[in-house]
Each structure stands twice: as structure tokens, then as C-alpha cells.
C-alpha positions, -999 to +999 in steps of 0.1 A: +313+625-784+353+630-780+347+618-746+340+584-759+372+584-784+396+596-763+394+563-741+395+544-766+423+561-786+441+561-755+436+519-745+449+515-779+479+534-777+488+515-744+486+483-761+504+493-790+536+506-768+532+479-749+539+458-772+563+473-793+585+488-766+583+456-742+570+425-759+584+424-791+622+423-783+619+400-752+603+372-772+575+370-752+538+367-754+517+386-731+483+359-738+454+368-757+446+385-790+478+406-784+501+373-779+487+350-810+498+383-830+531+383-813+534+348-816+529+351-853+552+381-860+580+358-843+575+330-871+564+343-904+582+380-897+548+396-907+540+428-886+517+417-856+496+447-862+484+430-895+477+398-870+466+415-846+439+430-873+432+401-891+420+381-857+397+409-844+377+413-871+359+380-874+357+387-831+340+419-836+310+402-863+309+373-829+304+401-807+284+427-834+258+399-835+255+380-802+267+405-780+259+439-784+267+464-810+283+489-785+310+470-767+318+455-801+327+487-818+343+507-790+366+473-780+372+467-818+383+500-823+407+501-795+423+471-811+423+485-846+436+511-835+465+495-820+472+473-851+474+509-871+499+518-850+519+488-851+518+484-888+532+527-889+555+514-868+573+491-892+578+518-916+610+522-916+613+560-911+594+557-881+607+524-869+648+539-874+636+569-854+616+545-825+635+512-820+665+527-801+637+528-775+628+492-771+636+479-740+658+452-739+670+449-702+714+432-696+695+411-665+667+394-687+634+405-695+614+405-665+613+441-664+600+442-694+576+418-684+567+442-655+564+471-677+546+454-702+519+442-681+513+478-660+505+490-695+484+461-705+467+467-665+460+505-678+447+498-713+425+470-701+407+492-672+405+522-694+385+497-718+365+485-689+354+519-677+343+528-716+325+497-729+324+469-704+348+444-722+377+443-730+376+426-763+396+401-775+394+366-759+368+382-738+343+379-765+351+342-770+349+336-731+316+351-732+304+336-758+307+304-743+293+317-707+260+320-729+254+286-737+275+272-707+261+298-678+283+273-649+314+284-662+321+321-652+338+345-680+366+356-661+375+318-658+371+314-691+393+341-704+419+329-678+420+294-698+421+310-735+452+334-721+468+297-703+463+285-739+480+309-757+509+312-730+515+271-731+515+276-770+545+301-763+565+268-749+564+255-787+570+287-803+602+302-792+636+295-786+631+264-807+663+242-805+675+258-773+673+242-738+645+235-719+651+263-697+656+287-724+622+276-735+607+279-704+616+317-701+590+333-725+562+312-708+577+328-671+579+363-688+539+360-702+530+346-668+547+378-649+526+400-677+497+384-669+499+385-630+505+424-637+478+432-656+454+413-634+473+433-606+476+467-621+435+464-633+423+457-598+441+480-579+426+508-604+393+495-605+389+487-568+417+497-544+415+533-548+381+529-527+392+500-507+387+502-468+379+480-442+345+472-421+349+462-386+317+446-365+328+452-332+300+435-303+307+453-268+286+456-240+296+497-245+286+508-270+281+545-265+314+552-248+333+531-275+314+547-305+320+576-291+357+576-289+360+564-326+342+593-337+367+616-316+396+601-331+390+582-362+370+605-379+348+577-388+306+574-388+297+543-364+262+523-368+249+509-337+230+473-345+211+452-316+223+420-315+219+386-294+239+357-282+225+328-299+247+309-265+238+335-238+207+348-249+216+379-241+214+408-257+247+431-273+252+459-293+271+453-326+295+484-338+297+485-378+322+510-388+343+516-424+378+526-420+407+532-440+432+506-439+459+529-420+436+535-395+433+502-384+462+498-359+444+527-343+412+510-340+425+474-324+443+502-300+412+523-296+389+489-286+416+467-269+408+483-233+374+473-234+365+443-216+338+416-229+346+428-267+351+410-298+359+423-331+365+411-365+377+434-399+370+426-432+383+440-466+355+460-485+356+476-524+337+502-537+331+522-510+303+553-519+293+580-503+303+599-471+314+576-444+332+601-425+315+617-390 
């Protein structure tokens, strides 16, 4: 039971800290329901935790009845935990103690957007691992996808996030110059970029490898050298050139990024050898010699 609750709590903590420490003091909306709540706090001076709570309650019922009970409960619980923390942070005694830790860089909000994006990315991964959804705008995107299956969930989520980001242009720095009104939009885009990149790296990056496919006339010797020097397994596949109609051998090898240059050096002395490689992710099992 505790292993189910911990991801929800940790994700909620990261999201709340990201909003309070990096987003609120630098006046930008990071997209999604978090961005809507932050903008509403800016306009009404009502704590974003209350707005986050109000936004996610209807989304919970939508998810519960149309998408799945477990996903709805887990994702909404994380959002509600973030809401509770943000509300508690607004209590005078607590606010006085933690407000000095709000990050407002003298050089502008760029670093705050980067840091906030990183925290949101980690929180997103935790939720995806825990229940397969991040909640928020993903709920609406999934609902639209059920009716219009040709529209991807990730694409719809990006559109919804984009609407929030564009809306921030009309919320922040009213009466200021065009450049000043554009600053929150650019900061939001930076935050969304790092959220996406961090989540991709965590979900795929640690398991990312490269697949080499090598067409050669000397497969035995080349395979032995690869296995001896790189300590990676090699698979031989029979192939036929459609132009020459000659039988060839294709070697398939999965290696790490740092080994690409070494494998290229190994291949170079072999005449009539053709090779190409591509990135692969989610490598499972043993691919060592």
C-alpha cells in the first residue's frame, strides 16, 4: 500500500514546490492546469491551491466515469496533495518561514523556468510510472481522443498547453510593452521544453542504445572483433542484395553511445562493408557478450 501512496505524495510535493518556488514569484504559467491555477491567482489574488482544487474536481469525475477509476483516483490525489501544500504555504506563519526561498534571479526568470520545468518533468514521470497518466489536461486530451481517434493524445495535450501559454500573454504585465508581455510566454515555453525533455530522458534515456546494422562479406571475423573489443553480442542474419542478387551477411549489434566511435574504427578496415546505425530505446535483457 505504501508503495502506491509514495509516488502520489512525492509527485505532489515536487509540483507544489515548483509552483511556489519558481513559477509564482517569476510570473509565468507553465501550461496545463498548473498554469491556469497560477494565472487565476495572479488575477484574483486567491491562492493557486484553491484554483487547482476547483479545476481538478470536475476533471476527476470526467476521468472516473470515462477513462478509468484507478487512473482518476491516483492522478487527482496527486493534484489535490499539491493543492493542499500550496494552501498551507499561504498560511502567514508558514509563508514567512519559506518565502525567503522563492527564487527570483537578478538576470531574469530564465533559470527559474528551467528549474521549474525540471521539477515538473520529474513529477510527470512519477505519475506516468504510478498510474499511466499525468491527469490534468491529459484527461481532456484522452477524452477528445476517444471521439476523434485520429488525433493523438500527446498532440492534443500540447495544443491545450499551448492555449494556456498564449493566454498568459493577455494576463501578465498588462499595460507594459510588447516585449514585457512576451516574457511570460517565452518563460512558459522554456518550462514546457524542459518538462518534456526531462521526462523523455528519465523514461527512455537511461535505457537508450544504438543499433548497428552492418552488411559485410567477412561476418565471422568482424563479429569476433566486435565481441572481443566492445563486449557486445552480435547477431548474424542472411541477406541478399536485390541489385546484385548476391548473398551477403548482415550483423546486428546493440551498443552504448560511447562505443559508436570505437565500432566505426573497427568497421573501417573491412572492405565492401556497409553500415548504418539508429537510436533505440527501452532496451531489455542482456545484450553483452
